[in-house]
C-alpha positions as CSV (number, residue, x, y, z in Angstrom):
1,K,12.6,34.3,12.3
2,M,9.1,34.4,10.8
3,L,6.1,32.1,10.8
4,C,4.0,31.7,7.6
5,I,0.6,30.1,8.1
6,G,-1.7,28.7,5.5
7,A,-4.2,26.6,7.5
8,P,-7.1,28.2,9.4
9,Q,-6.9,25.7,12.3
10,L,-3.3,26.7,12.9
11,L,-4.1,30.4,12.8
12,E,-6.6,29.8,15.6
13,R,-3.9,28.3,17.8
14,L,-1.4,31.1,17.8
15,G,-1.8,31.5,21.5
16,M,0.0,28.2,22.0
17,L,3.3,29.7,20.8
18,E,6.0,29.8,23.5
19,Q,7.8,32.8,21.8
20,V,6.7,35.9,20.0
21,L,7.3,35.7,16.2
22,P,6.2,37.8,13.2
23,V,3.3,35.9,11.7
24,V,2.3,36.1,8.1
25,S,-1.0,34.6,6.8
26,F,-1.3,33.5,3.2
27,L,-4.9,32.5,3.7
28,E,-7.3,34.3,1.3
29,G,-9.6,36.7,3.0
30,T,-7.9,36.4,6.5
31,A,-9.9,38.5,9.0
32,P,-7.6,41.3,10.5
33,R,-6.2,40.3,13.8
34,A,-3.4,41.7,16.0
35,G,0.0,40.4,15.2
36,V,-0.9,38.8,11.9
37,L,0.2,40.3,8.6
38,P,-2.0,39.5,5.6
39,W,-0.1,38.1,2.6
40,E,-0.8,41.1,0.3
41,E,0.5,43.5,2.9
42,F,3.6,41.3,3.4
43,L,4.4,41.4,-0.3
44,A,3.8,45.1,-0.5
45,R,6.5,45.7,2.0
46,G,9.1,44.5,-0.5
47,D,7.9,46.7,-3.4
48,A,10.5,49.4,-2.8
49,E,13.3,46.9,-2.2
50,R,15.9,46.1,-4.9
51,T,16.0,42.4,-5.7
52,P,19.4,41.0,-4.6
53,P,21.6,39.8,-7.6
54,S,21.8,36.3,-6.1
55,A,20.5,34.3,-3.3
56,P,22.6,34.6,-0.1
57,V,22.9,30.8,0.2
58,G,24.7,28.0,-1.5
59,M,23.7,24.5,-2.7
60,D,25.1,22.9,0.4
61,D,23.2,25.1,2.8
62,L,20.2,23.9,4.8
63,A,17.0,24.6,2.9
64,T,14.2,22.9,4.8
65,L,13.4,20.5,7.7
66,R,10.8,17.7,7.2
67,Y,9.7,16.0,10.3
68,S,9.4,12.2,10.5
69,S,5.9,10.9,11.1
70,G,6.4,9.8,14.7
71,T,4.9,6.4,14.3
72,T,7.5,4.8,16.5
73,G,8.7,7.7,18.7
74,R,9.3,11.4,18.8
75,P,9.4,13.1,15.4
76,K,12.9,14.2,14.2
77,G,13.7,17.2,12.0
78,V,15.2,15.7,8.8
79,M,17.5,18.2,7.0
80,F,17.7,18.8,3.2
81,T,20.0,21.2,1.4
82,H,19.2,23.4,-1.6
83,G,21.2,21.1,-3.8
84,Q,19.1,18.1,-2.8
85,L,15.9,19.8,-3.4
86,R,17.1,20.8,-6.9
87,W,18.1,17.3,-7.7
88,M,14.7,15.9,-6.6
89,G,12.9,18.7,-8.4
90,E,14.7,17.8,-11.6
91,C,14.5,14.0,-11.2
92,L,10.8,13.4,-10.6
93,P,9.5,15.2,-13.8
94,A,12.1,13.3,-15.8
95,L,10.5,10.0,-14.7
96,L,7.1,11.0,-16.0
97,P,5.8,10.0,-19.5
98,W,7.1,12.3,-22.2
99,R,3.6,13.6,-23.1
100,A,2.6,14.3,-19.5
101,R,5.5,16.6,-19.0
102,H,5.5,18.4,-22.4
103,E,1.8,19.0,-22.7
104,G,-0.3,21.1,-20.3
105,A,-0.5,19.2,-17.0
106,R,-2.8,19.3,-13.9
107,Y,-1.8,18.3,-10.4
108,L,-3.9,18.0,-7.2
109,S,-1.9,18.3,-4.0
110,C,-4.1,16.5,-1.5
111,L,-1.7,15.2,1.2
112,P,-0.4,17.6,3.9
113,M,2.5,19.8,2.8
114,N,4.7,18.4,5.5
115,H,4.5,15.0,3.7
116,V,7.9,14.9,2.2
117,V,7.0,13.6,-1.2
118,E,4.0,15.9,-1.5
119,G,6.1,18.9,-0.7
120,I,8.5,17.9,-3.6
121,L,5.8,17.1,-6.1
122,A,3.8,20.3,-5.4
123,T,6.5,22.9,-4.8
124,Y,9.8,21.9,-6.3
125,A,9.2,19.5,-9.2
126,P,6.8,21.9,-11.1
127,Y,9.7,24.3,-11.8
128,Y,11.3,21.6,-14.0
129,I,8.3,20.7,-16.1
130,P,8.7,22.3,-19.5
131,A,4.9,22.9,-20.0
132,P,2.1,24.9,-18.5
133,L,1.0,23.4,-15.2
134,D,-2.1,24.0,-13.1
135,I,-1.7,23.0,-9.4
136,Y,-4.6,22.8,-7.0
137,F,-4.2,22.5,-3.2
138,L,-6.8,20.6,-1.2
139,Q,-7.4,21.9,2.3
140,D,-8.9,18.7,3.7
141,L,-8.1,15.2,2.6
142,H,-11.7,14.2,3.4
143,D,-12.8,16.3,0.4
144,L,-10.7,14.3,-2.1
145,A,-13.6,12.4,-3.6
146,R,-15.3,15.7,-4.5
147,A,-12.1,17.5,-5.7
148,L,-10.6,14.8,-8.0
149,P,-13.4,14.8,-10.6
150,E,-13.2,18.6,-10.7
151,V,-9.4,18.7,-11.3
152,R,-8.9,15.4,-13.3
153,P,-5.1,15.4,-12.7
154,T,-2.5,14.3,-15.2
155,V,-0.4,12.5,-12.5
156,F,-1.8,11.4,-9.2
157,F,0.2,10.3,-6.1
158,S,-1.5,9.2,-2.8
159,V,-1.5,6.8,0.0
160,P,-2.9,3.2,-0.3
161,R,-6.1,4.0,1.6
162,V,-7.2,6.4,-1.2
163,Y,-7.0,3.7,-3.8
164,E,-8.8,1.3,-1.5
165,K,-11.7,3.7,-1.2
166,V,-11.9,4.1,-5.0
167,W,-12.0,0.3,-5.4
168,E,-14.7,0.0,-2.6
169,R,-16.9,2.5,-4.5
170,L,-16.8,0.2,-7.5
171,G,-19.3,-2.1,-5.8
172,E,-21.7,0.7,-5.2
173,N,-23.3,0.6,-8.7
174,A,-25.0,-2.2,-10.6
175,L,-22.4,-2.5,-13.4
176,G,-19.5,-2.7,-10.9
177,R,-21.2,-5.3,-8.8
178,R,-21.8,-7.4,-11.9
179,Y,-18.2,-7.2,-12.8
180,L,-17.0,-8.1,-9.3
181,S,-19.3,-11.1,-9.0
182,G,-19.0,-12.3,-12.6
183,G,-16.3,-14.3,-14.3
184,G,-15.1,-15.6,-17.6
185,P,-16.6,-14.0,-20.8
186,L,-18.9,-11.7,-18.8
187,R,-16.1,-10.1,-16.9
188,G,-14.2,-9.6,-20.2
189,L,-17.2,-7.9,-21.8
190,L,-17.8,-5.6,-18.8
191,R,-14.1,-4.7,-18.2
192,P,-13.7,-1.7,-20.6
193,L,-17.1,-0.2,-19.5
194,V,-16.3,-0.7,-15.8
195,R,-12.8,0.7,-16.2
196,R,-13.9,3.8,-18.1
197,G,-16.7,4.5,-15.6
198,M,-14.7,3.9,-12.5
199,L,-11.8,6.2,-13.6
200,R,-14.2,8.9,-14.8
201,R,-16.2,8.9,-11.5
202,A,-13.0,9.0,-9.5
203,G,-11.5,11.8,-11.6
204,L,-8.6,9.7,-12.7
205,D,-9.5,9.2,-16.4
206,R,-6.9,11.7,-17.6
207,C,-4.0,10.3,-15.5
208,A,-0.9,9.3,-17.4
209,Q,0.4,7.6,-14.3
210,L,-1.0,6.6,-10.9
211,L,1.5,6.4,-8.0
212,V,1.0,4.9,-4.6
213,G,3.4,5.2,-1.6
214,S,4.0,6.2,2.0
215,A,2.7,2.8,3.3
216,P,2.6,-0.8,2.1
217,A,0.0,-1.2,-0.7
218,S,-1.7,-4.5,-0.8
219,E,-0.5,-6.7,-3.8
220,G,-4.0,-8.1,-4.0
221,L,-5.5,-4.6,-4.5
222,L,-2.9,-3.7,-7.2
223,R,-3.6,-7.0,-9.0
224,A,-7.4,-6.2,-8.9
225,Y,-6.7,-2.9,-10.6
226,R,-4.4,-4.6,-13.1
227,D,-7.2,-7.2,-13.9
228,L,-9.4,-4.2,-14.7
229,G,-6.7,-2.7,-17.0
230,V,-5.5,0.0,-14.6
231,E,-1.8,0.1,-13.6
232,V,-1.0,1.6,-10.1
233,H,2.7,2.1,-9.7
234,N,4.1,1.3,-6.2
235,A,7.0,3.5,-5.0
236,Y,9.2,3.5,-1.9
237,G,10.8,6.2,0.1
238,L,11.0,7.5,3.7
239,T,11.4,10.9,5.2
240,E,15.2,10.6,5.3
241,A,15.2,9.7,1.5
242,P,11.9,10.9,0.0
243,L,11.9,8.7,-3.1
244,V,14.3,5.7,-3.5
245,T,12.6,3.3,-5.9
246,M,9.6,3.4,-8.3
247,N,7.8,1.1,-10.7
248,R,8.1,2.8,-14.1
249,L,5.6,2.7,-17.0
250,G,6.0,-0.5,-18.9
251,A,7.9,-2.2,-16.0
252,N,5.3,-2.3,-13.2
253,R,6.4,-5.4,-11.2
254,L,3.7,-6.0,-8.7
255,G,4.9,-7.3,-5.3
256,T,7.9,-4.9,-5.6
257,V,8.3,-1.1,-5.1
258,G,10.3,-0.8,-8.3
259,A,13.9,-0.1,-9.4
260,P,16.2,2.5,-7.8
261,L,16.1,6.1,-9.1
262,P,19.0,7.5,-11.1
263,E,22.2,7.9,-9.1
264,T,20.7,5.9,-6.3
265,E,22.3,2.7,-4.8
266,V,20.3,0.2,-2.8
267,R,21.9,-2.8,-1.0
268,I,20.7,-5.3,1.6
269,A,22.7,-5.7,4.8
270,E,23.4,-9.1,6.3
271,D,20.5,-8.8,8.7
272,G,18.1,-7.9,5.8
273,E,18.0,-4.2,6.4
274,I,17.7,-1.9,3.3
275,L,20.6,0.5,3.0
276,V,20.4,3.5,0.6
277,R,23.0,5.9,-0.8
278,G,22.2,8.8,-3.2
279,P,21.6,12.5,-3.8
280,Q,18.2,12.4,-2.0
281,V,19.6,11.0,1.3
282,T,19.5,13.5,4.2
283,P,22.8,14.6,5.7
284,G,21.3,14.1,9.2
285,Y,18.8,15.3,11.9
286,Y,18.5,18.8,13.1
287,G,19.4,19.5,16.7
288,E,20.0,15.8,17.5
289,G,23.7,16.0,18.4
290,D,25.5,12.9,17.2
291,A,22.4,11.0,16.3
292,T,22.4,10.0,12.7
293,P,20.6,7.6,10.4
294,L,23.8,7.0,8.4
295,R,26.0,4.0,8.7
296,D,29.4,4.3,6.9
297,G,27.8,6.7,4.4
298,W,24.7,4.6,3.9
299,L,21.2,5.4,5.2
300,A,20.0,2.6,7.5
301,T,16.3,2.7,6.6
302,G,15.0,0.4,9.4
303,D,13.1,-1.5,6.7
304,L,13.7,-5.1,5.8
305,G,13.8,-6.2,2.1
306,R,15.4,-8.1,-0.7
307,M,16.2,-7.4,-4.4
308,S,14.4,-9.4,-7.1
309,P,16.3,-11.0,-9.9
310,E,15.1,-8.1,-12.2
311,G,16.6,-5.5,-9.8
312,S,13.4,-4.4,-8.1
313,L,13.1,-3.9,-4.4
314,E,10.7,-6.0,-2.3
315,I,9.7,-4.7,1.2
316,L,9.4,-7.4,3.9
317,G,8.5,-5.1,6.9
318,R,9.9,-2.8,9.5
319,K,13.0,-4.0,11.4
320,K,11.7,-2.5,14.7
321,E,8.2,-3.8,14.2
322,L,9.2,-7.5,14.0
323,I,7.1,-9.4,16.5
324,K,8.9,-12.0,18.6
325,T,6.5,-14.4,20.2
326,A,6.9,-16.1,23.5
327,Y,8.2,-19.1,21.6
328,G,11.1,-17.1,20.1
329,K,9.5,-17.0,16.6
330,Y,9.8,-13.8,14.5
331,V,6.9,-12.5,12.5
332,H,6.7,-9.7,10.0
333,P,3.4,-7.8,10.8
334,A,3.2,-6.1,7.4
335,K,2.9,-9.4,5.5
336,V,0.0,-10.6,7.6
337,E,-1.7,-7.1,7.8
338,S,-1.6,-6.7,4.1
339,R,-3.5,-10.0,3.6
340,L,-6.1,-9.1,6.3
341,K,-6.7,-5.7,4.6
342,E,-7.5,-7.5,1.3
343,I,-10.7,-9.0,3.0
344,P,-13.8,-7.1,1.8
345,G,-15.1,-4.8,4.5
346,V,-11.7,-4.5,6.3
347,A,-10.4,-1.0,6.4
348,E,-7.3,-1.5,8.6
349,A,-5.5,-4.2,10.5
350,M,-2.8,-4.4,13.2
351,L,-1.0,-7.5,14.3
352,V,0.0,-7.9,18.0
353,G,1.8,-10.7,19.8
354,E,5.2,-9.4,21.1
355,G,6.1,-11.7,24.0
356,R,2.8,-13.5,23.7
357,P,2.2,-17.2,22.9
358,Y,0.5,-16.5,19.6
359,C,-0.4,-13.6,17.2
360,A,-3.7,-11.8,17.4
361,A,-5.1,-8.9,15.4
362,L,-7.1,-5.7,15.7
363,V,-9.3,-5.4,12.6
364,W,-11.3,-2.3,11.8
365,V,-14.3,-3.0,9.7
366,A,-17.3,-1.4,7.9
367,P,-20.8,-2.2,9.3
368,G,-21.9,-5.7,8.1
369,P,-22.1,-9.4,9.0
370,V,-19.1,-10.7,11.0
371,D,-19.4,-14.3,9.9
372,A,-17.9,-13.6,6.5
373,I,-15.0,-11.8,7.9
374,D,-14.3,-14.6,10.4
375,R,-14.3,-17.1,7.5
376,A,-12.0,-14.9,5.5
377,V,-9.5,-14.5,8.4
378,R,-9.4,-18.3,8.7
379,G,-8.8,-18.4,5.0
380,V,-5.8,-16.0,5.4
381,N,-4.4,-18.3,8.1
382,A,-4.4,-21.2,5.7
383,G,-1.7,-19.4,3.6
384,L,0.5,-18.5,6.5
385,A,3.2,-20.3,8.4
386,H,2.1,-21.5,11.9
387,P,3.8,-18.6,13.9
388,E,2.2,-16.0,11.6
389,Q,-1.3,-17.3,11.9
390,V,-3.9,-15.1,13.7
391,K,-5.3,-17.2,16.5
392,R,-7.8,-14.5,17.8
393,W,-9.0,-11.2,16.4
394,A,-11.2,-8.3,17.5
395,L,-13.4,-6.6,15.0
396,L,-13.7,-2.9,15.7
397,P,-15.8,0.0,14.3
398,N,-13.8,1.9,11.7
399,D,-13.3,5.0,13.9
400,L,-9.6,5.6,13.5
401,S,-8.8,9.3,13.2
402,T,-5.9,11.7,13.0
403,E,-7.6,14.0,15.5
404,R,-7.5,11.4,18.3
405,G,-3.9,10.5,17.5
406,D,-4.6,7.0,15.9
407,L,-3.1,8.0,12.5
408,T,-0.4,10.3,11.3
409,A,-1.2,13.1,8.9
410,N,-0.6,10.7,5.9
411,L,-2.9,8.1,7.5
412,K,-0.3,5.7,8.9
413,L,-1.2,3.8,12.1
414,K,0.5,5.0,15.2
415,R,0.9,1.6,16.5
416,H,2.0,2.4,20.1
417,A,-0.8,4.9,20.5
418,V,-3.4,2.6,19.2
419,A,-2.2,-0.3,21.3
420,E,-2.3,1.8,24.4
421,R,-5.8,3.1,23.7
422,L,-7.1,-0.4,23.0
423,R,-5.2,-2.1,25.8
424,A,-8.3,-3.7,27.2
425,V,-9.2,-5.2,23.8
426,V,-5.7,-6.6,23.4
427,G,-5.9,-8.0,26.9
428,A,-9.2,-9.7,26.0
429,L,-7.6,-11.4,23.0
430,Y,-5.2,-13.2,25.3
431,G,-7.6,-13.6,28.2
432,G,-9.9,-16.1,26.5
433,G,-13.1,-13.9,26.6
434,E,-15.6,-13.8,23.8
435,A,-16.7,-10.3,24.3
436,C,-15.1,-7.0,25.3
437,E,-16.2,-3.4,25.6
438,G,-15.2,-1.4,22.5
439,A,-15.1,-4.5,20.2
440,L,-17.9,-5.5,17.9
441,H,-16.9,-9.1,17.9
442,I,-14.0,-11.4,18.9
443,G,-13.2,-14.3,16.6
444,A,-11.0,-17.3,17.0
445,A,-9.2,-19.7,14.7
446,E,-10.6,-23.2,14.6
447,R,-8.7,-25.6,16.9
């Protein structure tokens, strides 16, 4: 019935609306424009109204829709009730360290507000923290490196790419380079200095807990942080169940995404799919008829996984993204891609090979020599089973963007869109050519 807008670029696109709606802007200093009500004027309209004694909704009523990312198809409106939001709002602060939630806290909301976990962390969970809390909202994720040192948050949650960039900047100063290239006693001596300097420059030196989620985080990257003395806690969830498992303080099991949240059940189906049941699981999709992600009361996540002996969840890949080669062999792309992304200079990687005789890869890299990356890819192959090995790869300039449709708002690859845009490059990987327009270099495994 009403459209509230807080992003300048959306306000500029009001002409695209197919129906006329009352529009309220909560942008500071919004220039007057026809049909748009400034926030202060909107609030003033309620000054004379008597506040109702209770909200005209119940805990089981629909509270919000959060749209799936659309990485594998058309986004769906995922429903959540008021009761679910209250449960998640109460649960997340309870998982934080005691001091972080009882002393004054600071939080930087940097991911888009339609990101389901960010929406909970920034708008619902703060009501249940029994301490003063300062929340800062970042307009553009590209400004994160500047904003973090200004805010110095108490708790930080972000996608893997942000932690990758922080680590990459470690090699930009002399002390960091000496730590990365050194070993033995020298590395031990440098460790506390490098750790303190890196966290302070990144604005993470006051963080009681660092959280990563929304996409697979490289185990190699998390181990590199741990070797420096910094714990980054992997978490797992999806739009239909925003937070399912999390590695807790004192029990950070690398290679897993942690133990289930309170009141949350996780089991593995016979085909390896992860099934979830709990208070955070959506009741269904809005306006999708009988379409439902639930199976006998359990959320079918579409992810493949297994439980470790300690009760932590290990993610093996996406069920729909399994690659079946022309020889009938199944390959989990996430496993191979995570290892490729551990190569210095590699920003992103995507495995291809559905219906093909072998697997190939698109690899986005920073400017630099290609020989080292070729050698590193061959080294990755040495640790993979034969069907998983990358026989040919294209090195591409790191030009992926959300504006062009390569990435979702939370920086996940839109695999189908990228494959379509780079169809000629993929064709070259299977055509035997050594060069292709759009690729910096095409490499091949040694025969």
